[in-house]
C-alpha positions in Angstrom: -53.8 -20.3 62.3 -55.2 -19.6 58.7 -54.1 -16.3 56.8 -55.4 -15.2 53.2 -53.2 -13.1 51.0 -54.2 -11.5 48.1 -51.6 -12.6 45.7 -52.5 -10.2 42.8 -52.2 -6.8 45.2 -49.2 -4.6 45.2 -46.5 -3.4 42.6 -44.4 -6.5 42.7 -47.4 -8.9 42.9 -47.4 -11.7 42.4 -43.9 -13.0 42.6 -42.6 -11.1 45.5 -45.9 -11.6 47.3 -45.7 -15.2 47.4 -42.2 -15.0 48.2 -43.2 -12.9 51.6 -45.9 -15.2 52.4 -43.8 -18.5 51.9 -41.3 -16.8 54.1 -44.0 -15.8 56.8 -45.4 -19.6 56.6 -42.3 -21.1 57.4 -40.9 -18.6 60.2 -44.2 -18.3 61.8 -45.3 -21.6 61.6 -49.0 -20.7 60.2 -51.0 -21.7 57.4 -51.1 -19.6 54.4 -53.4 -19.6 51.4 -52.5 -17.2 48.2 -55.6 -16.1 46.5 -54.8 -15.2 42.5 -55.2 -16.2 39.1 -53.9 -19.5 38.3 -52.2 -18.6 35.1 -50.3 -16.3 37.3 -49.7 -17.8 40.3 -49.7 -21.6 39.7 -46.2 -21.4 37.8 -44.4 -19.8 40.9 -45.9 -22.3 43.4 -43.5 -25.0 42.6 -40.9 -22.9 44.5 -43.2 -22.4 47.6 -44.2 -25.5 48.7 -45.7 -24.2 52.0 -48.6 -22.2 50.3 -51.8 -23.4 49.0 -53.4 -21.6 46.1 -57.3 -20.5 46.3 -58.2 -19.5 42.6 -60.0 -16.2 41.3 -60.9 -15.4 38.3 -61.0 -11.2 38.6 -58.3 -8.5 39.7 -59.3 -5.3 41.3 -56.8 -2.8 39.7 -55.6 0.6 41.0 -57.7 2.6 38.7 -61.1 0.7 39.7 -63.2 2.5 41.9 -63.1 0.9 45.4 -67.0 0.6 45.9 -67.9 -0.4 42.2 -64.8 -2.8 42.0 -66.4 -5.0 45.0 -69.6 -5.2 43.4 -68.8 -5.7 39.7 -65.8 -8.0 40.4 -67.5 -10.5 42.7 -64.6 -13.2 42.0 -61.9 -10.8 42.3 -58.8 -11.8 44.8 -59.8 -9.2 47.5 -63.5 -10.5 47.6 -62.5 -14.2 48.0 -59.9 -13.1 50.8 -62.5 -11.5 52.8 -65.2 -14.1 52.3 -62.9 -16.7 53.5 -62.5 -14.6 56.9 -66.4 -14.5 56.8 -66.9 -17.8 56.6 -64.3 -18.6 59.1 -62.2 -20.4 56.7 -59.1 -17.9 57.7 -58.4 -15.9 60.5 -57.3 -12.7 58.9 -56.3 -11.6 55.1 -53.7 -9.1 53.9 -53.5 -7.0 50.8 -51.1 -4.5 49.3 -53.4 -3.6 46.6 -56.0 -0.6 46.1 -56.2 0.5 49.7 -59.7 2.1 49.2 -60.8 -0.8 47.5 -59.3 -3.0 50.3 -61.7 -1.2 52.9 -64.8 -1.3 50.9 -64.2 -5.0 50.2 -63.9 -5.4 54.1 -66.9 -3.2 55.1 -69.0 -4.8 52.4 -68.3 -8.1 53.2 -67.0 -8.5 56.8 -69.0 -5.6 58.2 -68.4 -2.9 60.8 -67.9 -3.6 64.4 -71.2 -2.6 66.1 -71.1 0.7 66.9 -68.0 1.9 65.0 -69.2 5.1 62.8 -66.2 4.7 60.4 -63.0 2.6 60.3 -59.9 3.8 60.5 -56.3 3.0 58.8 -53.3 3.6 61.2 -49.5 3.2 60.8 -46.6 2.7 63.2 -44.1 5.6 63.2 -40.5 5.7 64.8 -40.1 8.1 67.3 -36.9 9.4 69.2 -37.4 6.6 72.1 -39.4 4.0 70.3 -42.8 3.9 68.6 -46.1 5.5 68.1 -49.2 4.7 66.5 -50.5 7.2 64.1 -54.4 7.3 62.8 -56.1 7.8 60.3 -53.8 7.9 57.5 -56.3 7.7 54.9 -59.3 5.6 55.2 -61.7 9.3 55.9 -60.8 12.2 54.0 -64.0 13.7 55.6 -64.1 13.3 59.4 -66.7 14.3 62.2 -65.7 14.8 65.7 -67.4 11.6 66.8 -65.4 9.7 64.3 -62.3 11.4 65.6 -63.0 10.5 69.3 -63.7 6.8 68.2 -60.3 6.9 66.3 -58.7 7.6 69.5 -60.3 5.0 71.4 -59.6 2.2 68.9 -56.2 3.6 68.5 -55.5 3.2 72.2 -56.7 -0.3 72.0 -54.1 -1.1 69.2 -51.5 0.5 71.6 -52.3 -1.8 74.3 -53.0 -5.1 72.8 -50.0 -4.6 69.9 -47.5 -2.3 71.2 -47.6 -3.1 75.1 -48.8 0.4 76.3 -50.5 -0.1 79.4 -51.7 3.6 79.7 -51.4 4.9 76.1 -51.1 8.6 75.6 -53.3 9.8 73.1 -52.6 13.3 71.5 -54.5 15.1 68.7 -52.5 16.7 66.0 -52.8 20.3 65.4 -51.0 23.4 64.4 -50.4 24.2 67.8 -49.9 22.8 71.4 -52.7 25.5 72.6 -56.2 24.3 73.4 -57.6 26.8 71.0 -55.2 26.2 68.4 -56.9 24.2 65.2 -59.5 24.1 63.2 -63.3 23.7 64.2 -62.9 19.9 63.8 -59.8 20.1 66.2 -61.3 22.0 68.7 -64.4 20.2 69.1 -62.3 16.8 69.2 -60.3 18.1 71.6 -63.3 19.5 73.8 -64.8 15.9 73.6 -61.6 14.0 74.4 -61.0 15.9 77.4 -64.2 15.0 78.7 -64.0 11.2 77.8 -60.3 9.5 77.6 -58.4 9.5 81.0 -55.3 9.4 79.0 -55.6 12.2 76.6 -52.5 14.6 76.5 -54.1 17.2 74.5 -52.9 18.6 71.1 -49.6 18.2 69.8 -47.6 19.3 67.0 -45.9 16.9 64.4 -42.4 17.7 66.1 -43.9 16.2 69.2 -44.8 12.9 67.5 -41.5 12.2 66.8 -40.1 13.2 70.3 -42.3 10.6 71.8 -45.0 12.7 73.7 -47.9 10.7 72.7 -48.1 6.8 71.9 -51.2 7.3 69.8 -51.7 10.4 67.6 -55.1 11.0 66.1 -55.7 13.0 62.8 -58.6 13.2 60.2 -57.7 11.3 57.1 -57.0 13.9 54.9 -54.4 15.3 56.9 -53.1 12.1 58.3 -52.5 10.8 54.7 -50.6 13.9 53.6 -48.5 14.1 56.8 -47.4 10.2 56.6 -46.4 10.6 52.8 -44.5 13.7 53.3 -42.8 12.0 56.0 -42.1 8.8 54.3 -41.1 10.9 50.8 -38.7 13.3 53.3 -36.8 10.1 54.5 -36.3 8.8 51.1 -35.2 12.1 49.7 -32.6 12.6 52.4 -31.0 8.9 52.1 -31.3 9.2 48.6 -29.0 12.2 48.6 -26.6 10.9 51.2 -26.2 8.2 48.9 -25.4 10.5 46.2 -23.4 12.9 47.5 -21.3 10.7 50.0 -19.2 9.0 47.4 -18.3 12.1 45.1 -15.1 12.9 47.1 -12.4 10.8 48.8 -13.5 12.4 52.3 -16.9 11.7 51.9 -16.1 8.0 51.0 -14.0 7.7 54.2 -16.4 9.1 56.3 -19.4 7.1 54.7 -17.3 3.8 55.6 -16.9 5.4 59.1 -20.7 6.0 59.6 -21.9 3.4 57.4 -23.2 0.9 60.2 -25.0 3.8 61.9 -26.8 4.9 58.8 -27.7 1.2 58.3 -29.2 1.2 61.9 -31.0 4.5 61.6 -32.6 3.4 58.1 -33.7 0.0 59.7 -35.3 2.0 62.3 -37.3 4.0 59.8 -37.9 1.7 57.1 -41.7 1.2 56.2 -41.2 -2.6 55.1 -40.1 -3.3 58.7 -43.7 -2.5 59.7 -45.6 -4.5 57.3 -49.1 -3.1 57.2 -51.9 -2.1 59.4 -55.1 -3.6 60.2 -58.4 -1.8 59.4 -59.6 -0.7 62.8 -63.5 -1.1 63.3 -63.8 -3.8 60.8 -65.4 -7.0 62.3 -62.5 -9.0 61.4 -58.6 -8.6 60.8 -57.8 -7.0 57.4 -54.4 -5.7 57.0 -53.6 -2.9 54.5 -49.7 -3.3 53.0 -48.1 -0.7 51.3 -48.2 -0.7 47.6 -44.8 -0.8 47.1 -44.4 -4.1 49.4 -41.6 -6.2 48.6 -41.2 -10.0 50.2 -40.0 -8.5 53.4 -43.0 -6.2 53.5 -45.4 -9.0 53.0 -43.7 -11.0 55.3 -43.9 -8.5 58.2 -48.0 -7.4 56.9 -48.6 -11.2 57.8 -47.1 -10.8 61.0 -49.1 -8.1 61.9 -52.1 -9.9 61.1 -51.2 -13.1 63.0 -50.5 -10.9 66.2 -53.7 -9.0 65.7 -55.7 -12.3 65.8 -53.6 -13.7 68.7 -54.0 -10.4 70.7 -57.7 -10.4 70.0 -57.6 -7.0 68.8 -61.3 -7.3 67.2 -62.6 -8.4 70.4 -60.8 -5.8 72.4 -62.0 -2.9 70.0 -65.6 -4.5 70.3 -65.6 -4.1 74.2 -64.4 -0.9 74.0 -66.7 0.6 71.5 -69.6 -1.1 73.5 -68.5 1.1 76.3 
């Protein structure tokens, strides 16, 4: 398997990207090509003999306009990654760069699966009894009911193929469980999903997501993005304050020692780095978006997600589902 990695994307590129890519190549027994500026990447490659450099001359920054960057920087690391996949020289690509530019690049170079109205970006969310898949978390800030119905269908495919849920329960994020709750988008989407999806469980509130009442939770990209960022910020806030408050007293230090293993376990369950990244659903190829703050561990896991998406034929299964 050949995976292309954008060496220039993310807050800690290229050093942490190369370290994670090297770990993935060794652990998963795959071929990894890193695409980047030779002046930045080549000096680091002596430490990572398993990686192959594919040179580029341009880099998409976080300040670049997504669609314009694809056209104005044709030799960027993102563009080259997507073209490697388009030309059959790579099976998937991974980037922790500008997420809007990743989507624009994948759309313009790899294209959409026929019949898909809009691609969606999802993420794994830890729940009381395991994991759930939450989408869209930012690929579309303005959605229509027909988009949301497709998000639900693609999310269900992801849950079956990547999470092993044979009959995934699909819920729609709303401000109440009752069918009449929600804005017009939610109400119309609920009506359509009731008539088209067998395993639709209706509206769910945010607390129901963490209570494992659905395997797939659907939201429009604007709400989904805010919800997931709020959840990440809340978790970081709580753990940061625990670290600061516990050592302030002798009793706290003793209690901290007693609960340390449990806290580490909990931290691992909700650590976004363990989930790596998420494929753009609806793209005619595997493009995995990693968190902009990704370190080596997160990059390694994002590459794992790309590998599993290829192995589980995620794109082909979505194509068949949309074709129905």
